[in-house]
C-alpha positions as CSV (number, residue, x, y, z in Angstrom):
1,M,-2.6,21.1,-2.8
2,D,1.1,20.3,-3.2
3,Y,2.3,16.7,-2.8
4,K,4.0,17.3,0.6
5,S,0.9,18.8,2.1
6,L,-1.1,16.0,0.7
7,V,1.2,13.4,2.4
8,K,0.6,15.2,5.8
9,E,-3.1,15.1,5.2
10,M,-2.9,11.3,4.4
11,Q,-1.1,10.7,7.7
12,Q,-4.1,12.2,9.5
13,F,-6.3,9.6,7.8
14,G,-3.9,6.8,8.5
15,S,-5.5,5.8,11.9
16,V,-2.0,5.1,13.3
17,K,-3.3,4.8,16.8
18,R,-5.8,2.1,15.8
19,I,-3.2,0.3,13.7
20,A,-0.8,0.3,16.6
21,L,-3.4,-1.4,18.8
22,H,-4.8,-3.9,16.2
23,Y,-2.2,-4.3,13.5
24,P,1.3,-3.6,15.0
25,G,2.8,-5.6,12.2
26,G,2.0,-2.9,9.7
27,L,2.6,0.2,11.9
28,F,5.8,1.4,10.2
29,L,4.1,0.9,6.8
30,A,1.1,3.0,8.0
31,H,3.3,5.9,9.2
32,W,6.2,5.9,6.7
33,F,5.0,4.5,3.4
34,A,1.2,4.4,3.1
35,P,0.7,8.2,3.2
36,F,3.0,8.6,0.2
37,L,1.2,6.0,-1.9
38,S,-2.2,7.4,-0.8
39,A,-1.1,11.0,-1.8
40,F,0.1,9.7,-5.1
41,A,-3.2,8.0,-5.7
42,V,-5.2,11.1,-4.8
43,K,-3.1,13.2,-7.1
44,R,-3.5,10.8,-10.0
45,G,-7.2,10.3,-9.3
46,I,-6.9,6.6,-8.5
47,R,-9.9,5.4,-6.6
48,P,-9.6,3.3,-3.5
49,N,-11.2,0.3,-5.2
50,Q,-8.4,0.3,-7.8
51,L,-5.9,0.0,-5.0
52,T,-7.9,-2.8,-3.4
53,R,-7.8,-4.7,-6.7
54,Y,-4.0,-4.6,-6.7
55,M,-3.9,-6.6,-3.4
56,I,-4.8,-10.0,-4.8
57,P,-2.1,-10.1,-7.6
58,T,0.4,-8.7,-5.2
59,A,-0.3,-11.4,-2.7
60,I,-0.1,-14.1,-5.3
61,L,3.2,-12.9,-6.7
62,A,4.6,-12.5,-3.2
63,S,3.5,-15.9,-2.1
64,I,5.0,-17.6,-5.2
65,L,8.3,-15.8,-4.5
66,F,8.3,-16.7,-0.8
67,A,7.5,-20.4,-1.6
68,I,10.7,-20.7,-3.8
69,P,13.4,-22.4,-1.8
70,N,15.9,-19.6,-2.4
71,I,16.8,-17.0,0.1
72,W,16.8,-14.1,-2.3
73,A,13.4,-15.1,-3.7
74,K,12.1,-15.2,-0.1
75,V,13.5,-11.7,0.5
76,L,11.5,-10.5,-2.5
77,G,8.5,-12.4,-1.3
78,A,8.7,-10.8,2.1
79,I,8.9,-7.4,0.5
80,G,5.9,-8.3,-1.6
81,M,3.9,-9.3,1.4
82,H,4.5,-5.8,2.9
83,V,3.5,-4.2,-0.4
84,F,0.3,-6.2,-0.2
85,Y,-0.5,-4.6,3.2
86,L,0.6,-1.2,1.9
87,F,-2.2,-1.3,-0.7
88,D,-4.6,-2.4,2.0
89,L,-3.7,0.7,4.1
90,A,-3.7,3.0,1.2
91,D,-7.2,2.2,-0.1
92,G,-8.6,3.1,3.3
93,Q,-6.7,6.3,3.5
94,V,-7.8,7.4,0.0
95,A,-11.4,6.4,0.8
96,R,-11.4,8.6,3.9
97,A,-9.6,11.5,2.3
98,T,-11.9,11.5,-0.8
99,K,-15.0,10.3,1.0
100,D,-15.3,7.6,-1.6
101,F,-17.2,5.0,0.4
102,S,-19.4,2.2,-1.0
103,T,-20.8,-1.2,0.0
104,Y,-19.1,-2.6,-3.1
105,G,-15.8,-1.2,-1.8
106,E,-16.3,-2.9,1.6
107,Q,-17.1,-6.2,0.0
108,L,-14.2,-5.9,-2.4
109,D,-11.8,-5.3,0.5
110,H,-13.2,-8.3,2.3
111,L,-12.9,-10.5,-0.8
112,A,-9.3,-9.3,-1.4
113,H,-8.4,-10.4,2.1
114,H,-10.3,-13.7,1.8
115,C,-8.5,-14.7,-1.4
116,S,-5.0,-13.3,-0.6
117,H,-4.7,-14.8,2.9
118,V,-5.0,-18.3,1.5
119,F,-1.9,-17.8,-0.7
120,L,0.0,-16.0,2.0
121,L,-0.6,-18.7,4.6
122,V,0.3,-21.5,2.1
123,S,3.6,-19.8,1.3
124,M,4.4,-19.5,5.0
125,I,3.6,-23.2,5.5
126,L,5.9,-24.1,2.6
127,G,8.6,-21.9,4.0
128,I,8.4,-23.7,7.3
129,I,8.6,-27.1,5.5
130,Q,11.7,-25.9,3.6
131,L,13.5,-25.3,6.9
132,N,13.8,-29.2,7.0
133,R,13.8,-29.5,10.8
134,Y,10.2,-30.4,11.6
135,P,8.1,-33.6,10.9
136,L,6.2,-33.1,7.6
137,V,3.0,-34.5,9.0
138,E,3.1,-31.9,11.9
139,I,3.5,-28.9,9.5
140,I,0.8,-30.1,7.1
141,A,-1.6,-30.6,10.0
142,L,-0.6,-27.1,11.4
143,G,-1.1,-25.6,8.0
144,G,-4.5,-27.2,7.6
145,C,-5.5,-25.8,11.0
146,M,-4.3,-22.3,10.0
147,L,-6.2,-22.4,6.7
148,F,-9.4,-23.7,8.4
149,A,-9.2,-21.1,11.2
150,E,-8.9,-18.3,8.7
151,Y,-11.7,-19.7,6.5
152,A,-14.0,-20.1,9.5
153,F,-13.2,-16.7,10.8
154,R,-13.9,-14.9,7.5
155,N,-17.2,-16.7,7.1
156,I,-18.3,-15.9,10.6
157,C,-17.5,-12.3,10.1
158,S,-19.2,-12.3,6.7
159,I,-22.4,-13.4,8.3
160,A,-22.0,-10.9,11.2
161,T,-21.2,-8.0,8.9
162,E,-24.2,-8.8,6.7
163,I,-26.6,-8.2,9.5
164,Q,-24.5,-5.5,11.0
165,L,-23.8,-7.2,14.3
166,I,-20.1,-7.1,14.5
167,D,-18.0,-4.0,13.8
168,K,-15.7,-3.8,10.7
169,Y,-15.5,-7.5,9.8
170,E,-13.3,-8.3,12.8
171,G,-15.7,-9.4,15.5
172,I,-14.9,-6.6,17.9
173,E,-17.7,-5.1,19.9
174,K,-17.7,-1.3,19.5
175,N,-17.5,-0.8,23.3
176,T,-14.7,-3.3,23.9
177,Y,-12.3,-0.6,25.1
178,A,-14.9,1.4,27.2
179,E,-14.5,-0.7,30.3
180,N,-14.9,0.8,33.8
181,T,-13.7,-1.9,36.3
182,I,-10.3,-3.4,36.6
183,F,-11.7,-6.8,35.6
184,D,-13.3,-5.3,32.5
185,K,-10.1,-3.6,31.5
186,L,-8.2,-6.9,32.0
187,V,-10.7,-8.8,29.8
188,G,-10.5,-6.0,27.2
189,K,-6.7,-6.4,27.1
190,I,-6.9,-10.1,26.8
191,K,-9.4,-9.8,23.9
192,L,-7.0,-7.3,22.2
193,L,-4.0,-9.6,22.6
194,I,-6.0,-12.5,21.2
195,F,-7.1,-10.4,18.2
196,M,-3.6,-9.2,17.5
197,F,-2.2,-12.7,17.5
198,R,-5.2,-14.0,15.5
199,C,-5.0,-11.4,12.8
200,T,-3.6,-13.0,9.7
201,D,-2.0,-9.7,8.5
202,N,0.0,-9.5,11.8
203,Y,1.0,-13.1,11.5
204,V,2.2,-12.8,7.9
205,L,4.0,-9.5,8.3
206,F,5.9,-10.7,11.4
207,A,6.4,-14.3,10.3
208,C,7.9,-13.4,6.9
209,I,10.6,-11.3,8.7
210,L,11.2,-13.7,11.6
211,F,11.6,-16.5,9.1
212,F,15.0,-15.3,8.2
213,I,16.1,-15.4,11.9
214,D,15.0,-19.1,11.9
215,W,16.8,-19.6,8.5
216,F,20.2,-18.3,9.7
217,L,20.1,-19.0,13.4
218,G,18.2,-22.3,13.6
219,T,15.6,-21.0,16.0
220,D,11.9,-22.0,16.0
221,I,10.2,-18.6,16.3
222,V,7.9,-18.9,13.2
223,L,6.7,-22.3,14.3
224,I,5.9,-21.0,17.8
225,L,4.2,-18.0,16.3
226,S,2.2,-20.3,14.0
227,Y,0.9,-22.3,17.0
228,I,0.0,-19.1,18.8
229,Y,-1.9,-17.9,15.6
230,V,-3.9,-21.2,15.5
231,G,-4.6,-21.1,19.3
232,S,-5.8,-17.4,19.3
233,S,-7.8,-18.1,16.1
234,V,-9.8,-20.8,17.9
235,L,-10.4,-18.5,20.9
236,K,-11.4,-15.7,18.6
237,N,-13.8,-17.9,16.5
238,I,-15.5,-19.1,19.6
239,H,-15.9,-15.5,20.9
240,S,-17.3,-14.4,17.5
241,V,-19.8,-17.3,17.4
242,L,-20.9,-16.6,21.0
243,L,-21.3,-12.9,20.2
244,L,-23.2,-13.6,17.0
245,T,-25.5,-16.0,18.8
246,K,-26.1,-13.5,21.6
247,H,-27.2,-10.8,19.1
248,I,-29.4,-13.2,17.2
249,R,-31.2,-14.2,20.4
250,K,-31.8,-10.6,21.3
251,A,-33.2,-9.9,17.8
252,E,-35.5,-12.9,18.1
253,Q,-36.7,-11.7,21.5
254,K,-37.6,-8.2,20.1
255,E,-39.6,-9.9,17.4
């Protein structure tokens, strides 16, 4: 199969509709860039786990660059953050195209996110501090809440995934979008919005771009986005714990 045909095939494995709903921050990457990287990987025989391994060093390098108090270093850092997510998209596309699935690959992807998100969030916190317009104590406290929320969510999802109670590491019930009544549909939309704002990938991909608007125009968009991220993280963590507890109780009743 020629490269152009392979790119079109990768676009079919890109799950663009799902990404548009859950990860709008990476939508243009999924449609315009990831299929080309995925096609290249398939042509070269690069396995999805190899692409996953590139995520951590990419995130570390991008975070270091974004943390440097220089506008051009931050531009490179923001590009690096999008490359990080590009690898995340490509490993899934390659896995689906080649049917190269494994428990190790799932755990590796989870580990890559768990490690990378810490560096990415810290770099965003340092970037907000470097704007020099907010109390240092406030930003440190906000950063601590962001890191704790991410750490708690990842651990909750690790437990849930281990016993196969929550779908795809994200705490979303499989029938979340199969509502019948208007109330159910409204609840489903609210859950979706909470998840979108809670998703660290969405936060980082949007924040690293919006940061430059704050830098040049003196706005507070990233700070507001950070508070929304923390608030939605708290709600999502509570929902995940309740969901996990509900399933555990059901399992105990069956026993």
